[in-house]
N, C-alpha and C positions, 0 to 999 in steps of 0.2 A: 829725547832721553833714551839712552840705551836700555836694553832689557835688564831685568832684575834690579830695577830702581837705580840704575847707574852705579852699581857696585863693582864694575870693572871685570866682570866674567860672564860668560854665557851659560855657565853651569849653576843650576840652582843650589846644589850642595855646597860648592865653593862660595857662592854669593852669601849664603847663610852664615858661613864661618867668618867671612869678611865682616858682616854686620855685627856679629858677636865679638870679634876682636876689636872693632872700633868702640864698642860699648865698654870693653875691659879697659882700653886705653884711656877712657874717660872716667875710670874708677867706678863704673856702674855695676861691674861684676868682676869676679876673679878670673884669671886666666885658666885655672883648673875647671871652673864652671863652663868656660868656653869650650874646652875639649869635650866635656860630657854632653852639653847641649848640642854642640856641632855634630857629634856622632848620631844623636837621636834625630836631628834634623836631616841627616844624610839618609836615614832610613825612610823618612817621609818624602824626600826628594826622589828616591828610587821608586817609591809607590806612585808618586805623581807621574813620573816618566812613563811608567807602565800603563798609565791611564791617559796618556796623550797630553800631559801638562808639563812643559819644559821651562816655564818662566814664572817668576813670583807674582808678576802682575795678574796672572790667570788663577791664582789661588784664592778661593772664596771660602767663607765660613761654611757653606753647604758642602764643599768638597772635603774640608777638614773633618766635618761630621761623618761623611761617608768613610773616610780613613779611620776615624775613631771607632766606627761601628764594625769595621773589618777587624780592628784590634779586639773589640768586645767579643767577637766570634772566636778569635784565638784564645782569649781568656777562657771562654766557655769550653773550649776544646782542650784546655789545659796546656796550650802551647806557649803561653806567655802568663806571667803573673799579673795580677790586678794592679799592683802598684807600678810595675814597669810599664804597662799599657798606658796607665794615666800619665806617667812621666813622658811618654813619647808624644802624647797630644799636647801636654804642657810645653814641650820644646818647640813645637810648631807655633803656639801662641807667642812664646818668647821672641822668636825670630820675626814673626809677622808684625808684632807690636814695635819692633825696632825700625821697620821699613814703612810702616803705615800707621799714622797717628789715629786713623778712624777704625782700626781693626777691632772688631768685637770678639773677645776671647771666647773660645769654644769650651764648654764644660765637659770633661771627660766622663763624668757620671750622669749629669742631667741630659746633656745633648747626645752623647755617644753611647750612653747606657752601659758603661764599663762598671760592673759591680764586683763586689768581693765575693769569694766563694768559701764554702765550708772547708776547714782544714783537716778534718778527721773523717775518714770514710767509715760509714756505719752499715753499709749494705755490701754483701758479697758480690764482686764483680761477676756478671753472668758468663763472661768468657773463661772463667776457671773451669767450666763444664766444657770439656773438649768436644762433646757431641754438638753442643749449642754453638760453639765458635766455628767448628768446621762446616756446620750447616750453613751459617751465615756467610762465611767466606765463599763457599760454593755458590750460594745464591748470588753474590756479587758477580762472579764469573759468568754464571748463566744469564744475568741481566745485561751482559755486554759491558761490564765495568771491570776489566782485567787489572788495570793499574790500581784502582781502589781495592780490589781483592788482595793484591800483592802488598799494598801498604798495610792493610789489616792483618795479613798473615805475619809480616815482619814485626808489627807491633806486638802481636801475641807471642812470637817465638824469640825475638831479640830484645823486646821492651823498648824499641826506638820510638821517637815522636813521628808523627805523620810527615812532618817536614823533613826529618832526617831520612826517613824511608824514601821519600820522593826524590831527594837530592843524592841518594846513595848510588854510587857506581857499583852495582850488584856484581858485575863480572870481576872487578878488582876484589871485592869483598869475598867472593866465593873462592878465589885463588888464595887469599889471605887465610881463610878458614881452613882450607885443605892443606896448606903448607905449614902455617904457623899456629893454627888452633885458635886464632883471635880474629876479630873484625874491627878495623878502625873506623870510628864515626867522626868525620871531620866537618861535613857541610850541614847547615841547618840547626846546629847545636845552640843551646841557650847560652848566651854570653860568650859565644865563640870558643867554647871549652871543648877540645877534642878528647876522645876517650877510647879505650879499647874494650871489647866485650869478649869474654871467653866463650868458646864453643863447647858446650857441655853435653849435647845430645843430637841425635840424628835428625830430629825434625827441624833443627836449625839449618843444617846443610841442605835438606830438602827444600826448605823455603828459599834459601839463597839460590839454589839451582833454578828453581821456577822463576825467580826474579831476574836472574841473569838471562835466561831464555827469553823472557818478555822484553827485557832491555835491548837485546840484540846488539846492533851497532851504535845505539845512542850512548851518550856520555853519562846518563842518569836515568832513573826510572820515570821521570816525568815524560808524558807522551810527547812525541816529536811535534815541534811547532808551538808548544806551550811553555809558559813559565810557571813558577810556583803559584803566583797569584791566580792565573786563569785555571790552573789545575785545582787549586783549593776551592774556588768558587764554582767549579764545574763538576767534574767526575767525583772528586773527593766528597763534595757535599751530597751528591746523589748517593754515593756509597754509605755515608753516614745515616741518611734517612732509611736506607734498606737494612742496615745494621740494627737500627731501632725497631724496625718491623719484626726482626727476629730476636727481640729481647735484649740486644746489646746496646748500651747507651751511646757508644761511639768508639773511635779509635783509642782514646785514653782508657776506656774501660778494658780494652785488651792489654794495654800497658800494665794496668793494675792486676790483671790476671797473671801476667808474667812475673810481676813482683810477688804476688801471693805464692806462686809456685816456688820461686827462688827462696823465699822465706822458709818454706817447709823443708826444702832440700838442705839449706844451711843451718837450720835449727833442729830439724827433726820434729818440729811442732807445727800445727796449722797456724796460718796468719791470725793475728788478734781479731780481725774482722769477722772470723768465723765463730767467735764467742769463747774460744778457749783461753784460759788464763796463761799469762806469760810465766813459764817455769823458771827461766834463768834471765834476769833482767840485764846482767852484764853481757851475756851472749846476744840478747835481743838488741842492745845498743850497738854492739859491733856489727851485726848483720844489717841493721838499718844504715850504718855508715857505708857499708859495702853496696847496699842497694841504692843509696844516694849516688854513688859513683856510677853504677851500672845504668841508671836512669838518666844521668846527666844533670844532676842537681848539686848545688854547692851547700845546701843546708840539709841536715838530718831530719828536721822537724817536718819537712815537706813529705817525707815517706809516709806519714800518717794518712795522707790523702789517698794512698795506694793500698795499704794493708791494715789500716785501722790504728787506733792510738795505743799508748802505753798504759793507760789506766793510772791507778794510784800505787 
């Protein structure tokens, strides 16, 4: 039998889509479901390839659990939503059940430990204190983690996700910022939604200048010879632990600090997480919508995770 259970292709991603399409042809699922599940399976196939697995016959429940735990880490770091991470694991189960009658489905919650998270921030992000944030970022550089330090700085100054920072072409971004006053975020975005960020203060340009210098002739900020996965599991993880040692919960905490700063600039009031009442609820809603765009979210309610809730 040829690889990928005789599905007629050597590519895992394509083989999964073929299996799904055959299931739809038998009326077992809709063709719209095929597209959704195939896209999620493609992400797993990419992860598998990065870990030396290029055929479906080598996929085991243990490996899918490993994949799921990597997603759980991204949920914890606020890079993926809990529901989306669970759907990614479920997609793998769907495809593997189509090609293997003895496949034992992996539980996203029980096996992979993908858990829901609190949706309203109740603690002020430590990174709002510039002294604390700068000290932590300097500590990363002093520890020989320059890329993690730059990722942290971009999270604080531009509000980007760690993956967005890692995949950013900082040289291009710096030119955009200097010429147009905006930075376009294309790679690593949630849901593949690009966005533009306004440059509003000098610290942003300084951060981009340092990032471009570090990037040098590379195409992105990820260290030469690495990909997102190896960077996330290596230097970025080390950096997160050092951030925690300096009182910052992680890179997402620095994104929250950015959001709190922007809220104060746009409303003239401290972010709700600081305990101040919302003076103008209509303005508060408009600003949350703007922050949702700046942070790369499709829903306004997610912003409560960054700046606190709206109360009653």
